[in-house]
Steps between C-alpha positions, in 0.01 A plus 500: 500500500788734579638437148168600346479805727831657394319719242223595747634698794181485706477120467870465587461711813193300603688169444798618706267601783326164487834317509603693810167422668529131414856493636384653829209255518736209437735617778209536742367154413845344541535662842152380599583142397825502694322644803230232478746212466774588748445447872400809693730411790863389487408218742267353234797399283574209735142403574351160435204464264187286486395412148147382421418328174143429391400309188204727421289434193616263231418159646764228502741707287498782755571254784791346309642844420469605865689185600780579252511857625536383861782266396674785316487725807629217720788438258583871473511529880723192526735629226546823698566317825169607653269287715169414337238337722162394368247629751192352329419316181165383364565245223273402213443140392730533196807646671417868482420730790193703587703730724822506698693724738877511509723676756827624352792632704878488508687269734607824676140573599408733214392467139794694354 
C-alpha cells in the first residue's frame, strides 16, 4: 500500500500514521501477554503446580487424547527432573481417561 501511495501524499501520511498506531498496539499487546504469562511474584517461579486434564466432548477419541496428554506432561516433568504425582485419574474402558489431576514440582520443593 505504501508503494501505491508514493504519488498520493495524503494517503502516504495516513498509511504512516496507521503503521505507527499498529506498532504501538503491537507493543502494548506484547506487554500484556508477558504480564499475563509471567508470575506476579518472584516466589511463584519455584512454586509447584496442579494440572487438571479433562477429556471433554469427543467421546472415546477425546479420552484417548487426554490420556496421551497426561503421559506427555508426566514425561516432560520426568525429563526435567521434576516430581510428577498423579492425584486422581478416572479411566475409560478403552484406556483413555475422563479426567485426571497431576501434581508437578521439583525435587527441591518447587516447580522451577
